[in-house]
mmJSON file of the N, C-alpha and C atoms, coordinates in Angstrom:
{"data_MODEL":{"atom_site":{
"group_PDB":["ATOM","ATOM","ATOM","ATOM","ATOM","ATOM","ATOM","ATOM","ATOM","ATOM","ATOM","ATOM","ATOM","ATOM","ATOM","ATOM","ATOM","ATOM","ATOM","ATOM","ATOM","ATOM","ATOM","ATOM","ATOM","ATOM","ATOM","ATOM","ATOM","ATOM","ATOM","ATOM","ATOM","ATOM","ATOM","ATOM","ATOM","ATOM","ATOM","ATOM","ATOM","ATOM","ATOM","ATOM","ATOM","ATOM","ATOM","ATOM","ATOM","ATOM","ATOM","ATOM","ATOM","ATOM","ATOM","ATOM","ATOM","ATOM","ATOM","ATOM","ATOM","ATOM","ATOM","ATOM","ATOM","ATOM","ATOM","ATOM","ATOM","ATOM","ATOM","ATOM","ATOM","ATOM","ATOM","ATOM","ATOM","ATOM","ATOM","ATOM","ATOM","ATOM","ATOM","ATOM","ATOM","ATOM","ATOM","ATOM","ATOM","ATOM","ATOM","ATOM","ATOM","ATOM","ATOM","ATOM","ATOM","ATOM","ATOM","ATOM","ATOM","ATOM","ATOM","ATOM","ATOM","ATOM","ATOM","ATOM","ATOM","ATOM","ATOM","ATOM","ATOM","ATOM","ATOM","ATOM","ATOM","ATOM","ATOM","ATOM","ATOM","ATOM","ATOM","ATOM","ATOM","ATOM","ATOM","ATOM","ATOM","ATOM","ATOM","ATOM","ATOM","ATOM","ATOM","ATOM","ATOM","ATOM","ATOM","ATOM","ATOM","ATOM","ATOM","ATOM","ATOM","ATOM","ATOM","ATOM","ATOM","ATOM","ATOM","ATOM","ATOM","ATOM","ATOM","ATOM","ATOM","ATOM","ATOM","ATOM","ATOM","ATOM","ATOM","ATOM","ATOM","ATOM","ATOM","ATOM","ATOM","ATOM","ATOM","ATOM","ATOM","ATOM","ATOM","ATOM","ATOM","ATOM","ATOM","ATOM","ATOM","ATOM","ATOM","ATOM","ATOM","ATOM","ATOM","ATOM","ATOM","ATOM","ATOM","ATOM","ATOM","ATOM","ATOM","ATOM","ATOM","ATOM","ATOM","ATOM","ATOM","ATOM","ATOM","ATOM","ATOM","ATOM","ATOM","ATOM","ATOM","ATOM","ATOM","ATOM","ATOM","ATOM","ATOM","ATOM","ATOM","ATOM","ATOM","ATOM","ATOM","ATOM","ATOM","ATOM","ATOM","ATOM","ATOM","ATOM"],
"id":[1,2,3,4,5,6,7,8,9,10,11,12,13,14,15,16,17,18,19,20,21,22,23,24,25,26,27,28,29,30,31,32,33,34,35,36,37,38,39,40,41,42,43,44,45,46,47,48,49,50,51,52,53,54,55,56,57,58,59,60,61,62,63,64,65,66,67,68,69,70,71,72,73,74,75,76,77,78,79,80,81,82,83,84,85,86,87,88,89,90,91,92,93,94,95,96,97,98,99,100,101,102,103,104,105,106,107,108,109,110,111,112,113,114,115,116,117,118,119,120,121,122,123,124,125,126,127,128,129,130,131,132,133,134,135,136,137,138,139,140,141,142,143,144,145,146,147,148,149,150,151,152,153,154,155,156,157,158,159,160,161,162,163,164,165,166,167,168,169,170,171,172,173,174,175,176,177,178,179,180,181,182,183,184,185,186,187,188,189,190,191,192,193,194,195,196,197,198,199,200,201,202,203,204,205,206,207,208,209,210,211,212,213,214,215,216,217,218,219,220,221,222,223,224,225,226,227,228],
"type_symbol":["N","C","C","N","C","C","N","C","C","N","C","C","N","C","C","N","C","C","N","C","C","N","C","C","N","C","C","N","C","C","N","C","C","N","C","C","N","C","C","N","C","C","N","C","C","N","C","C","N","C","C","N","C","C","N","C","C","N","C","C","N","C","C","N","C","C","N","C","C","N","C","C","N","C","C","N","C","C","N","C","C","N","C","C","N","C","C","N","C","C","N","C","C","N","C","C","N","C","C","N","C","C","N","C","C","N","C","C","N","C","C","N","C","C","N","C","C","N","C","C","N","C","C","N","C","C","N","C","C","N","C","C","N","C","C","N","C","C","N","C","C","N","C","C","N","C","C","N","C","C","N","C","C","N","C","C","N","C","C","N","C","C","N","C","C","N","C","C","N","C","C","N","C","C","N","C","C","N","C","C","N","C","C","N","C","C","N","C","C","N","C","C","N","C","C","N","C","C","N","C","C","N","C","C","N","C","C","N","C","C","N","C","C","N","C","C","N","C","C","N","C","C","N","C","C","N","C","C"],
"label_atom_id":["N","CA","C","N","CA","C","N","CA","C","N","CA","C","N","CA","C","N","CA","C","N","CA","C","N","CA","C","N","CA","C","N","CA","C","N","CA","C","N","CA","C","N","CA","C","N","CA","C","N","CA","C","N","CA","C","N","CA","C","N","CA","C","N","CA","C","N","CA","C","N","CA","C","N","CA","C","N","CA","C","N","CA","C","N","CA","C","N","CA","C","N","CA","C","N","CA","C","N","CA","C","N","CA","C","N","CA","C","N","CA","C","N","CA","C","N","CA","C","N","CA","C","N","CA","C","N","CA","C","N","CA","C","N","CA","C","N","CA","C","N","CA","C","N","CA","C","N","CA","C","N","CA","C","N","CA","C","N","CA","C","N","CA","C","N","CA","C","N","CA","C","N","CA","C","N","CA","C","N","CA","C","N","CA","C","N","CA","C","N","CA","C","N","CA","C","N","CA","C","N","CA","C","N","CA","C","N","CA","C","N","CA","C","N","CA","C","N","CA","C","N","CA","C","N","CA","C","N","CA","C","N","CA","C","N","CA","C","N","CA","C","N","CA","C","N","CA","C","N","CA","C","N","CA","C","N","CA","C","N","CA","C","N","CA","C"],
"label_alt_id":[null,null,null,null,null,null,null,null,null,null,null,null,null,null,null,null,null,null,null,null,null,null,null,null,null,null,null,null,null,null,null,null,null,null,null,null,null,null,null,null,null,null,null,null,null,null,null,null,null,null,null,null,null,null,null,null,null,null,null,null,null,null,null,null,null,null,null,null,null,null,null,null,null,null,null,null,null,null,null,null,null,null,null,null,null,null,null,null,null,null,null,null,null,null,null,null,null,null,null,null,null,null,null,null,null,null,null,null,null,null,null,null,null,null,null,null,null,null,null,null,null,null,null,null,null,null,null,null,null,null,null,null,null,null,null,null,null,null,null,null,null,null,null,null,null,null,null,null,null,null,null,null,null,null,null,null,null,null,null,null,null,null,null,null,null,null,null,null,null,null,null,null,null,null,null,null,null,null,null,null,null,null,null,null,null,null,null,null,null,null,null,null,null,null,null,null,null,null,null,null,null,null,null,null,null,null,null,null,null,null,null,null,null,null,null,null,null,null,null,null,null,null,null,null,null,null,null,null],
"label_comp_id":["MET","MET","MET","GLU","GLU","GLU","SER","SER","SER","PRO","PRO","PRO","LEU","LEU","LEU","LEU","LEU","LEU","PRO","PRO","PRO","ALA","ALA","ALA","GLY","GLY","GLY","TYR","TYR","TYR","ASP","ASP","ASP","LEU","LEU","LEU","PHE","PHE","PHE","TRP","TRP","TRP","SER","SER","SER","PHE","PHE","PHE","VAL","VAL","VAL","ILE","ILE","ILE","LEU","LEU","LEU","ALA","ALA","ALA","PRO","PRO","PRO","LEU","LEU","LEU","PHE","PHE","PHE","LEU","LEU","LEU","LEU","LEU","LEU","PRO","PRO","PRO","ALA","ALA","ALA","ALA","ALA","ALA","VAL","VAL","VAL","VAL","VAL","VAL","VAL","VAL","VAL","PHE","PHE","PHE","ARG","ARG","ARG","ALA","ALA","ALA","GLY","GLY","GLY","LEU","LEU","LEU","THR","THR","THR","THR","THR","THR","GLY","GLY","GLY","ASN","ASN","ASN","LYS","LYS","LYS","VAL","VAL","VAL","VAL","VAL","VAL","LEU","LEU","LEU","MET","MET","MET","LEU","LEU","LEU","LEU","LEU","LEU","ALA","ALA","ALA","VAL","VAL","VAL","ALA","ALA","ALA","LEU","LEU","LEU","PRO","PRO","PRO","VAL","VAL","VAL","LEU","LEU","LEU","GLY","GLY","GLY","PRO","PRO","PRO","VAL","VAL","VAL","ALA","ALA","ALA","ALA","ALA","ALA","MET","MET","MET","VAL","VAL","VAL","MET","MET","MET","ALA","ALA","ALA","ARG","ARG","ARG","PHE","PHE","PHE","VAL","VAL","VAL","THR","THR","THR","PRO","PRO","PRO","GLY","GLY","GLY","ASP","ASP","ASP","PRO","PRO","PRO","SER","SER","SER","THR","THR","THR","GLU","GLU","GLU","GLY","GLY","GLY","SER","SER","SER"],
"label_asym_id":["A","A","A","A","A","A","A","A","A","A","A","A","A","A","A","A","A","A","A","A","A","A","A","A","A","A","A","A","A","A","A","A","A","A","A","A","A","A","A","A","A","A","A","A","A","A","A","A","A","A","A","A","A","A","A","A","A","A","A","A","A","A","A","A","A","A","A","A","A","A","A","A","A","A","A","A","A","A","A","A","A","A","A","A","A","A","A","A","A","A","A","A","A","A","A","A","A","A","A","A","A","A","A","A","A","A","A","A","A","A","A","A","A","A","A","A","A","A","A","A","A","A","A","A","A","A","A","A","A","A","A","A","A","A","A","A","A","A","A","A","A","A","A","A","A","A","A","A","A","A","A","A","A","A","A","A","A","A","A","A","A","A","A","A","A","A","A","A","A","A","A","A","A","A","A","A","A","A","A","A","A","A","A","A","A","A","A","A","A","A","A","A","A","A","A","A","A","A","A","A","A","A","A","A","A","A","A","A","A","A","A","A","A","A","A","A","A","A","A","A","A","A","A","A","A","A","A","A"],
"label_entity_id":["1","1","1","1","1","1","1","1","1","1","1","1","1","1","1","1","1","1","1","1","1","1","1","1","1","1","1","1","1","1","1","1","1","1","1","1","1","1","1","1","1","1","1","1","1","1","1","1","1","1","1","1","1","1","1","1","1","1","1","1","1","1","1","1","1","1","1","1","1","1","1","1","1","1","1","1","1","1","1","1","1","1","1","1","1","1","1","1","1","1","1","1","1","1","1","1","1","1","1","1","1","1","1","1","1","1","1","1","1","1","1","1","1","1","1","1","1","1","1","1","1","1","1","1","1","1","1","1","1","1","1","1","1","1","1","1","1","1","1","1","1","1","1","1","1","1","1","1","1","1","1","1","1","1","1","1","1","1","1","1","1","1","1","1","1","1","1","1","1","1","1","1","1","1","1","1","1","1","1","1","1","1","1","1","1","1","1","1","1","1","1","1","1","1","1","1","1","1","1","1","1","1","1","1","1","1","1","1","1","1","1","1","1","1","1","1","1","1","1","1","1","1","1","1","1","1","1","1"],
"label_seq_id":[1,1,1,2,2,2,3,3,3,4,4,4,5,5,5,6,6,6,7,7,7,8,8,8,9,9,9,10,10,10,11,11,11,12,12,12,13,13,13,14,14,14,15,15,15,16,16,16,17,17,17,18,18,18,19,19,19,20,20,20,21,21,21,22,22,22,23,23,23,24,24,24,25,25,25,26,26,26,27,27,27,28,28,28,29,29,29,30,30,30,31,31,31,32,32,32,33,33,33,34,34,34,35,35,35,36,36,36,37,37,37,38,38,38,39,39,39,40,40,40,41,41,41,42,42,42,43,43,43,44,44,44,45,45,45,46,46,46,47,47,47,48,48,48,49,49,49,50,50,50,51,51,51,52,52,52,53,53,53,54,54,54,55,55,55,56,56,56,57,57,57,58,58,58,59,59,59,60,60,60,61,61,61,62,62,62,63,63,63,64,64,64,65,65,65,66,66,66,67,67,67,68,68,68,69,69,69,70,70,70,71,71,71,72,72,72,73,73,73,74,74,74,75,75,75,76,76,76],
"pdbx_PDB_ins_code":[null,null,null,null,null,null,null,null,null,null,null,null,null,null,null,null,null,null,null,null,null,null,null,null,null,null,null,null,null,null,null,null,null,null,null,null,null,null,null,null,null,null,null,null,null,null,null,null,null,null,null,null,null,null,null,null,null,null,null,null,null,null,null,null,null,null,null,null,null,null,null,null,null,null,null,null,null,null,null,null,null,null,null,null,null,null,null,null,null,null,null,null,null,null,null,null,null,null,null,null,null,null,null,null,null,null,null,null,null,null,null,null,null,null,null,null,null,null,null,null,null,null,null,null,null,null,null,null,null,null,null,null,null,null,null,null,null,null,null,null,null,null,null,null,null,null,null,null,null,null,null,null,null,null,null,null,null,null,null,null,null,null,null,null,null,null,null,null,null,null,null,null,null,null,null,null,null,null,null,null,null,null,null,null,null,null,null,null,null,null,null,null,null,null,null,null,null,null,null,null,null,null,null,null,null,null,null,null,null,null,null,null,null,null,null,null,null,null,null,null,null,null,null,null,null,null,null,null],
"Cartn_x":[18.51,17.202,16.264,15.225,14.41,13.47,12.816,11.737,10.573,9.461,8.241,7.311,7.633,6.8,6.992,8.182,8.503,8.548,7.707,7.676,9.176,9.36,10.433,10.546,11.929,12.07,11.382,11.193,10.665,9.117,8.555,7.082,6.664,7.634,7.373,7.665,8.542,8.93,7.622,6.852,5.953,4.669,4.564,3.28,3.443,4.657,4.826,4.48,5.129,4.939,3.26,2.46,1.133,0.229,0.713,-0.112,0.156,1.357,1.824,0.845,0.887,-0.105,-1.811,-1.99,-3.281,-3.779,-2.702,-2.832,-2.548,-1.691,-1.419,-2.552,-3.359,-4.101,-5.254,-5.826,-7.163,-6.581,-5.316,-4.736,-4.531,-4.186,-3.871,-5.224,-6.345,-7.685,-8.109,-7.997,-8.382,-7.665,-6.406,-5.646,-5.728,-5.944,-6.089,-7.516,-8.547,-9.868,-9.911,-9.071,-9.389,-8.979,-9.43,-9.451,-8.008,-6.953,-5.813,-4.731,-3.783,-3.02,-2.002,-1.44,-0.335,0.721,1.088,2.219,1.873,0.52,0.047,-0.153,-0.639,-0.874,0.445,1.413,2.795,3.278,3.342,3.785,2.971,1.697,1.008,1.231,1.483,1.827,3.303,4.151,5.633,5.344,4.648,4.425,3.876,2.981,2.385,3.364,4.193,5.191,6.511,6.75,7.814,7.471,6.254,5.838,4.66,5.06,4.274,2.864,2.699,1.352,0.702,1.644,1.069,0.98,1.829,1.765,0.362,-0.073,-1.454,-2.466,-2.452,-3.536,-3.424,-2.283,-2.161,-2.434,-2.105,-2.444,-3.986,-4.69,-6.15,-6.666,-6.217,-6.789,-6.668,-5.485,-4.988,-5.936,-6.265,-6.746,-8.212,-8.755,-10.269,-10.451,-9.749,-9.885,-9.233,-8.689,-8.038,-9.164,-9.649,-10.718,-10.046,-10.644,-10.137,-10.259,-9.386,-9.305,-8.945,-8.574,-8.139,-6.846,-6.759,-5.528,-4.504,-4.667,-3.492,-2.733,-3.368,-2.769,-2.234,-2.574,-1.997,-0.575,0.352,1.646,1.569,2.391,2.564,3.522],
"Cartn_y":[23.321,23.408,22.861,22.098,21.472,22.482,22.511,23.356,22.695,23.591,23.085,22.904,23.255,23.019,21.76,21.228,19.941,18.745,17.614,16.534,15.964,15.115,14.495,13.303,12.831,11.665,10.481,10.089,8.923,8.956,10.308,10.318,10.049,10.49,10.331,8.713,8.059,6.617,5.88,6.14,5.429,5.617,6.985,7.244,6.347,6.35,5.524,3.86,3.587,2.029,1.734,2.668,2.294,2.64,3.757,4.097,3.292,2.706,1.839,0.614,-0.26,-1.403,-0.948,0.159,0.607,1.01,1.234,1.478,0.16,-0.683,-1.968,-2.898,-3.193,-4.025,-3.979,-2.74,-2.803,-2.804,-2.386,-2.542,-4.028,-4.966,-6.25,-6.949,-6.649,-7.11,-6.822,-5.564,-5.197,-6.077,-5.993,-6.486,-8.098,-8.845,-10.267,-10.69,-9.734,-10.136,-9.708,-8.91,-8.578,-9.803,-9.959,-11.027,-10.789,-10.86,-10.31,-11.776,-11.839,-12.936,-12.603,-13.782,-13.866,-12.949,-12.648,-11.601,-10.407,-9.97,-8.53,-8.342,-9.364,-9.321,-8.955,-9.569,-9.611,-8.073,-7.533,-6.383,-5.238,-5.323,-4.326,-4.238,-5.598,-5.486,-5.088,-5.384,-4.876,-3.245,-2.644,-1.326,-0.777,-1.439,-0.895,-0.94,-1.864,-1.94,-0.94,-0.64,0.096,1.648,1.992,3.384,3.289,3.749,3.319,4.074,5.273,5.798,5.862,6.291,6.505,5.047,3.987,2.634,2.021,1.82,1.069,1.844,3.21,3.981,3.75,3.668,3.37,1.851,0.903,-0.592,-0.753,-0.105,-0.105,0.522,1.578,2.12,1.067,0.764,-0.161,-1.431,-1.89,-3.181,-3.17,-1.929,-1.771,-1.501,-0.991,-0.514,-1.565,-2.585,-3.639,-4.832,-5.051,-6.039,-7.428,-8.544,-9.811,-9.929,-10.548,-10.863,-9.633,-8.581,-7.35,-7.751,-7.654,-7.87,-7.079,-5.887,-4.986,-5.42,-6.311,-6.72,-8.119,-8.737,-10.173,-10.342,-11.04,-11.105,-11.794,-11.399,-11.9,-12.965],
"Cartn_z":[22.21,22.574,21.508,21.849,20.866,20.466,19.171,18.736,19.425,19.984,20.415,19.401,18.149,16.962,16.344,16.272,15.698,16.796,16.101,17.218,17.355,18.412,18.623,17.65,17.25,16.469,16.89,18.272,18.735,18.336,18.438,18.224,16.631,15.899,14.532,14.27,14.96,14.546,15.105,16.338,16.78,16.078,15.669,14.551,13.3,12.849,11.561,11.885,12.955,13.443,13.551,14.038,14.241,12.927,12.358,10.913,9.72,9.633,8.539,8.132,9.314,9.391,9.166,9.638,9.28,7.824,7.132,5.672,5.03,5.429,4.732,4.859,5.968,6.06,5.029,4.999,3.872,2.527,2.321,1.001,0.705,1.628,1.341,1.015,1.79,1.675,0.209,-0.184,-1.421,-2.717,-2.549,-3.613,-3.637,-2.536,-2.668,-3.006,-2.65,-3.13,-4.678,-5.224,-6.567,-7.453,-8.617,-9.593,-10.506,-9.724,-10.417,-10.414,-11.423,-11.365,-9.955,-9.55,-8.639,-8.757,-9.951,-10.262,-9.919,-10.377,-10.146,-8.761,-7.821,-6.485,-5.795,-6.424,-5.561,-5.709,-7.026,-7.421,-6.793,-6.62,-5.831,-4.219,-3.893,-2.509,-1.89,-3.075,-2.707,-2.983,-3.849,-4.005,-2.522,-2.002,-0.871,0.231,0.337,1.57,1.202,0.008,-0.473,-0.086,-0.341,-0.285,0.965,2.249,3.405,3.3,2.784,2.793,1.375,0.376,-0.903,-1.615,-1.243,-1.765,-1.577,-0.194,-0.15,-0.984,-0.911,-1.665,-2.976,-3.806,-5.055,-5.383,-4.556,-4.744,-4.663,-3.67,-3.591,-4.885,-5.359,-6.529,-7.807,-7.889,-8.913,-9.054,-7.833,-7.849,-8.06,-7.792,-7.888,-9.541,-10.367,-11.65,-12.57,-12.157,-12.979,-13.079,-14.172,-14.076,-14.746,-14.335,-14.564,-16.198,-16.759,-18.116,-19.034,-18.342,-18.99,-19.829,-21.157,-21.689,-21.532,-21.018,-20.748,-19.316,-18.531,-17.321,-17.4,-18.585,-18.607,-19.312,-18.906,-19.517,-20.982,-21.639,-23.14,-23.203],
"occupancy":[1.0,1.0,1.0,1.0,1.0,1.0,1.0,1.0,1.0,1.0,1.0,1.0,1.0,1.0,1.0,1.0,1.0,1.0,1.0,1.0,1.0,1.0,1.0,1.0,1.0,1.0,1.0,1.0,1.0,1.0,1.0,1.0,1.0,1.0,1.0,1.0,1.0,1.0,1.0,1.0,1.0,1.0,1.0,1.0,1.0,1.0,1.0,1.0,1.0,1.0,1.0,1.0,1.0,1.0,1.0,1.0,1.0,1.0,1.0,1.0,1.0,1.0,1.0,1.0,1.0,1.0,1.0,1.0,1.0,1.0,1.0,1.0,1.0,1.0,1.0,1.0,1.0,1.0,1.0,1.0,1.0,1.0,1.0,1.0,1.0,1.0,1.0,1.0,1.0,1.0,1.0,1.0,1.0,1.0,1.0,1.0,1.0,1.0,1.0,1.0,1.0,1.0,1.0,1.0,1.0,1.0,1.0,1.0,1.0,1.0,1.0,1.0,1.0,1.0,1.0,1.0,1.0,1.0,1.0,1.0,1.0,1.0,1.0,1.0,1.0,1.0,1.0,1.0,1.0,1.0,1.0,1.0,1.0,1.0,1.0,1.0,1.0,1.0,1.0,1.0,1.0,1.0,1.0,1.0,1.0,1.0,1.0,1.0,1.0,1.0,1.0,1.0,1.0,1.0,1.0,1.0,1.0,1.0,1.0,1.0,1.0,1.0,1.0,1.0,1.0,1.0,1.0,1.0,1.0,1.0,1.0,1.0,1.0,1.0,1.0,1.0,1.0,1.0,1.0,1.0,1.0,1.0,1.0,1.0,1.0,1.0,1.0,1.0,1.0,1.0,1.0,1.0,1.0,1.0,1.0,1.0,1.0,1.0,1.0,1.0,1.0,1.0,1.0,1.0,1.0,1.0,1.0,1.0,1.0,1.0,1.0,1.0,1.0,1.0,1.0,1.0,1.0,1.0,1.0,1.0,1.0,1.0,1.0,1.0,1.0,1.0,1.0,1.0],
"B_iso_or_equiv":[0.0,0.0,0.0,0.0,0.0,0.0,0.0,0.0,0.0,0.0,0.0,0.0,0.0,0.0,0.0,0.0,0.0,0.0,0.0,0.0,0.0,0.0,0.0,0.0,0.0,0.0,0.0,0.0,0.0,0.0,0.0,0.0,0.0,0.0,0.0,0.0,0.0,0.0,0.0,0.0,0.0,0.0,0.0,0.0,0.0,0.0,0.0,0.0,0.0,0.0,0.0,0.0,0.0,0.0,0.0,0.0,0.0,0.0,0.0,0.0,0.0,0.0,0.0,0.0,0.0,0.0,0.0,0.0,0.0,0.0,0.0,0.0,0.0,0.0,0.0,0.0,0.0,0.0,0.0,0.0,0.0,0.0,0.0,0.0,0.0,0.0,0.0,0.0,0.0,0.0,0.0,0.0,0.0,0.0,0.0,0.0,0.0,0.0,0.0,0.0,0.0,0.0,0.0,0.0,0.0,0.0,0.0,0.0,0.0,0.0,0.0,0.0,0.0,0.0,0.0,0.0,0.0,0.0,0.0,0.0,0.0,0.0,0.0,0.0,0.0,0.0,0.0,0.0,0.0,0.0,0.0,0.0,0.0,0.0,0.0,0.0,0.0,0.0,0.0,0.0,0.0,0.0,0.0,0.0,0.0,0.0,0.0,0.0,0.0,0.0,0.0,0.0,0.0,0.0,0.0,0.0,0.0,0.0,0.0,0.0,0.0,0.0,0.0,0.0,0.0,0.0,0.0,0.0,0.0,0.0,0.0,0.0,0.0,0.0,0.0,0.0,0.0,0.0,0.0,0.0,0.0,0.0,0.0,0.0,0.0,0.0,0.0,0.0,0.0,0.0,0.0,0.0,0.0,0.0,0.0,0.0,0.0,0.0,0.0,0.0,0.0,0.0,0.0,0.0,0.0,0.0,0.0,0.0,0.0,0.0,0.0,0.0,0.0,0.0,0.0,0.0,0.0,0.0,0.0,0.0,0.0,0.0,0.0,0.0,0.0,0.0,0.0,0.0],
"pdbx_formal_charge":[null,null,null,null,null,null,null,null,null,null,null,null,null,null,null,null,null,null,null,null,null,null,null,null,null,null,null,null,null,null,null,null,null,null,null,null,null,null,null,null,null,null,null,null,null,null,null,null,null,null,null,null,null,null,null,null,null,null,null,null,null,null,null,null,null,null,null,null,null,null,null,null,null,null,null,null,null,null,null,null,null,null,null,null,null,null,null,null,null,null,null,null,null,null,null,null,null,null,null,null,null,null,null,null,null,null,null,null,null,null,null,null,null,null,null,null,null,null,null,null,null,null,null,null,null,null,null,null,null,null,null,null,null,null,null,null,null,null,null,null,null,null,null,null,null,null,null,null,null,null,null,null,null,null,null,null,null,null,null,null,null,null,null,null,null,null,null,null,null,null,null,null,null,null,null,null,null,null,null,null,null,null,null,null,null,null,null,null,null,null,null,null,null,null,null,null,null,null,null,null,null,null,null,null,null,null,null,null,null,null,null,null,null,null,null,null,null,null,null,null,null,null,null,null,null,null,null,null],
"auth_seq_id":[1,1,1,2,2,2,3,3,3,4,4,4,5,5,5,6,6,6,7,7,7,8,8,8,9,9,9,10,10,10,11,11,11,12,12,12,13,13,13,14,14,14,15,15,15,16,16,16,17,17,17,18,18,18,19,19,19,20,20,20,21,21,21,22,22,22,23,23,23,24,24,24,25,25,25,26,26,26,27,27,27,28,28,28,29,29,29,30,30,30,31,31,31,32,32,32,33,33,33,34,34,34,35,35,35,36,36,36,37,37,37,38,38,38,39,39,39,40,40,40,41,41,41,42,42,42,43,43,43,44,44,44,45,45,45,46,46,46,47,47,47,48,48,48,49,49,49,50,50,50,51,51,51,52,52,52,53,53,53,54,54,54,55,55,55,56,56,56,57,57,57,58,58,58,59,59,59,60,60,60,61,61,61,62,62,62,63,63,63,64,64,64,65,65,65,66,66,66,67,67,67,68,68,68,69,69,69,70,70,70,71,71,71,72,72,72,73,73,73,74,74,74,75,75,75,76,76,76],
"auth_comp_id":["MET","MET","MET","GLU","GLU","GLU","SER","SER","SER","PRO","PRO","PRO","LEU","LEU","LEU","LEU","LEU","LEU","PRO","PRO","PRO","ALA","ALA","ALA","GLY","GLY","GLY","TYR","TYR","TYR","ASP","ASP","ASP","LEU","LEU","LEU","PHE","PHE","PHE","TRP","TRP","TRP","SER","SER","SER","PHE","PHE","PHE","VAL","VAL","VAL","ILE","ILE","ILE","LEU","LEU","LEU","ALA","ALA","ALA","PRO","PRO","PRO","LEU","LEU","LEU","PHE","PHE","PHE","LEU","LEU","LEU","LEU","LEU","LEU","PRO","PRO","PRO","ALA","ALA","ALA","ALA","ALA","ALA","VAL","VAL","VAL","VAL","VAL","VAL","VAL","VAL","VAL","PHE","PHE","PHE","ARG","ARG","ARG","ALA","ALA","ALA","GLY","GLY","GLY","LEU","LEU","LEU","THR","THR","THR","THR","THR","THR","GLY","GLY","GLY","ASN","ASN","ASN","LYS","LYS","LYS","VAL","VAL","VAL","VAL","VAL","VAL","LEU","LEU","LEU","MET","MET","MET","LEU","LEU","LEU","LEU","LEU","LEU","ALA","ALA","ALA","VAL","VAL","VAL","ALA","ALA","ALA","LEU","LEU","LEU","PRO","PRO","PRO","VAL","VAL","VAL","LEU","LEU","LEU","GLY","GLY","GLY","PRO","PRO","PRO","VAL","VAL","VAL","ALA","ALA","ALA","ALA","ALA","ALA","MET","MET","MET","VAL","VAL","VAL","MET","MET","MET","ALA","ALA","ALA","ARG","ARG","ARG","PHE","PHE","PHE","VAL","VAL","VAL","THR","THR","THR","PRO","PRO","PRO","GLY","GLY","GLY","ASP","ASP","ASP","PRO","PRO","PRO","SER","SER","SER","THR","THR","THR","GLU","GLU","GLU","GLY","GLY","GLY","SER","SER","SER"],
"auth_asym_id":["A","A","A","A","A","A","A","A","A","A","A","A","A","A","A","A","A","A","A","A","A","A","A","A","A","A","A","A","A","A","A","A","A","A","A","A","A","A","A","A","A","A","A","A","A","A","A","A","A","A","A","A","A","A","A","A","A","A","A","A","A","A","A","A","A","A","A","A","A","A","A","A","A","A","A","A","A","A","A","A","A","A","A","A","A","A","A","A","A","A","A","A","A","A","A","A","A","A","A","A","A","A","A","A","A","A","A","A","A","A","A","A","A","A","A","A","A","A","A","A","A","A","A","A","A","A","A","A","A","A","A","A","A","A","A","A","A","A","A","A","A","A","A","A","A","A","A","A","A","A","A","A","A","A","A","A","A","A","A","A","A","A","A","A","A","A","A","A","A","A","A","A","A","A","A","A","A","A","A","A","A","A","A","A","A","A","A","A","A","A","A","A","A","A","A","A","A","A","A","A","A","A","A","A","A","A","A","A","A","A","A","A","A","A","A","A","A","A","A","A","A","A","A","A","A","A","A","A"],
"auth_atom_id":["N","CA","C","N","CA","C","N","CA","C","N","CA","C","N","CA","C","N","CA","C","N","CA","C","N","CA","C","N","CA","C","N","CA","C","N","CA","C","N","CA","C","N","CA","C","N","CA","C","N","CA","C","N","CA","C","N","CA","C","N","CA","C","N","CA","C","N","CA","C","N","CA","C","N","CA","C","N","CA","C","N","CA","C","N","CA","C","N","CA","C","N","CA","C","N","CA","C","N","CA","C","N","CA","C","N","CA","C","N","CA","C","N","CA","C","N","CA","C","N","CA","C","N","CA","C","N","CA","C","N","CA","C","N","CA","C","N","CA","C","N","CA","C","N","CA","C","N","CA","C","N","CA","C","N","CA","C","N","CA","C","N","CA","C","N","CA","C","N","CA","C","N","CA","C","N","CA","C","N","CA","C","N","CA","C","N","CA","C","N","CA","C","N","CA","C","N","CA","C","N","CA","C","N","CA","C","N","CA","C","N","CA","C","N","CA","C","N","CA","C","N","CA","C","N","CA","C","N","CA","C","N","CA","C","N","CA","C","N","CA","C","N","CA","C","N","CA","C","N","CA","C","N","CA","C","N","CA","C","N","CA","C","N","CA","C"],
"pdbx_PDB_model_num":[1,1,1,1,1,1,1,1,1,1,1,1,1,1,1,1,1,1,1,1,1,1,1,1,1,1,1,1,1,1,1,1,1,1,1,1,1,1,1,1,1,1,1,1,1,1,1,1,1,1,1,1,1,1,1,1,1,1,1,1,1,1,1,1,1,1,1,1,1,1,1,1,1,1,1,1,1,1,1,1,1,1,1,1,1,1,1,1,1,1,1,1,1,1,1,1,1,1,1,1,1,1,1,1,1,1,1,1,1,1,1,1,1,1,1,1,1,1,1,1,1,1,1,1,1,1,1,1,1,1,1,1,1,1,1,1,1,1,1,1,1,1,1,1,1,1,1,1,1,1,1,1,1,1,1,1,1,1,1,1,1,1,1,1,1,1,1,1,1,1,1,1,1,1,1,1,1,1,1,1,1,1,1,1,1,1,1,1,1,1,1,1,1,1,1,1,1,1,1,1,1,1,1,1,1,1,1,1,1,1,1,1,1,1,1,1,1,1,1,1,1,1,1,1,1,1,1,1]
}}}
C-alpha cells in the first residue's frame, strides 16, 4: 500500500523534468553574459548541469561576483 504522504515516483520525475530547465535557463543567461573566460563559463555550466538545483544557484552567484580581469580567475 502506498503512503498518501509521499508522492509517487513519476510525480517526482516530472517535477524534476519541469523544474530543472527553469533553473538552468536563467543560470545560462547570467553565466554567458558575465565577462568570464570560456573555460570559466564551461566549468560553471557543467556545475549547473551536474547539480540540478544547487548548481544553477551557485553558478549564478559565482558569475555575479567574479569580475573581468580578476587575477584569481585567470589561468597561470
